[in-house]
N, C-alpha and C positions, 0 to 999 in steps of 0.2 A: 504494500500500500504506500502510495506516495502522492505528493502534490502533482507530479508530472503525469502519472497514469490515471489519477482521479478514480481509482477503484474503491469499492466499499466492501465491507465484510458484514454478513448477516450472522448474528448470534441469537439463537432462539431464546425465548423467555425462560428463565430459570437455569440457564447454563452459566457456569463459572467462566469468567474471562478476565484478562488483565492486559495492560498495555505497557510497553517499554519503548520509549523513543530513543533513537540513537543520535538525534540532532538537537541542538539547542533551539529554544523558542518554537517548539512544536505545539500545535493546537490539535486537540482531539475532540471531535464532535460526535455525539451519539444521540440516537432517538430512543426514547423509552416507550413501552407499550401502554402506559397509563400515566396518570399524574404522579409526580414524585411523592412517595410516602416513606419518609425516613424510618418510621417505626417498623417497617417490614424489610428494611435493608439488612443484608448480611454479607459475609465474605469470608475468605480464607487468606491467610498471610501468604502472598505469592512466592516468597523465598523459603517456605517451609521445606526442610530437607526431605520429608516424607513424600512430597510431590515429585521429587526427582526431575525437576525442570532444569535443563541446561540453558540458562539465559545467555550464554556465550559472552559474558561480561569481559573476560580477559581478552578474547579475540578482538574486541572493540576498544581495548585500552581503558576499560572501566573497572571499578571495584564497587562492592556493595556500599562502602562508606561514602563514595562520591555520588551515589544516586540521590535524586530528590524524590522522597517518598512522603506522602501526606501523613500527618499524625494519625488520621483515621486508619489508613492502610497499615501503618506500622503497628497498630494495636489490634489488628484482626487476629482471630484465633487460628491456631494450627489446624491442619486438616483433621487430625484426630479429635481435637476439641470441637470442631464444627460438626463432625459426624456424631459425637456424643450428645451434642445439643439437639440434634434431630431425633435421636432415640428417646430423649426425655420428653419431647413434645408428642410422641405417639400415644 
C-alpha cells in the first residue's frame, strides 16, 4: 500500500489488525463499520512474542525503542490475556 499505487486493504469487522509505517509523516485513514464506540474497543499488544510476528524492524534500521506507539496501544493486553478475557465473558 502506498501513496503512489493508491490501493486499499479491506479488513472484515472483528479481525485483529495493526499498522506499521516505514516512512515519517505517514497518515493512515480507515473507515469503521459503525459509529465509534470506545466502550467496545479492544486489542492485542502487537509486539507480543506469542504472536510471532516478524515486523522486520532490523531490516529497516528500526528498533522497538525508536517506534512511536500510542499509550493506548502500549497498554493493550497480551494475546493470552485477550483470549482469557473472552473466556470470562462467555
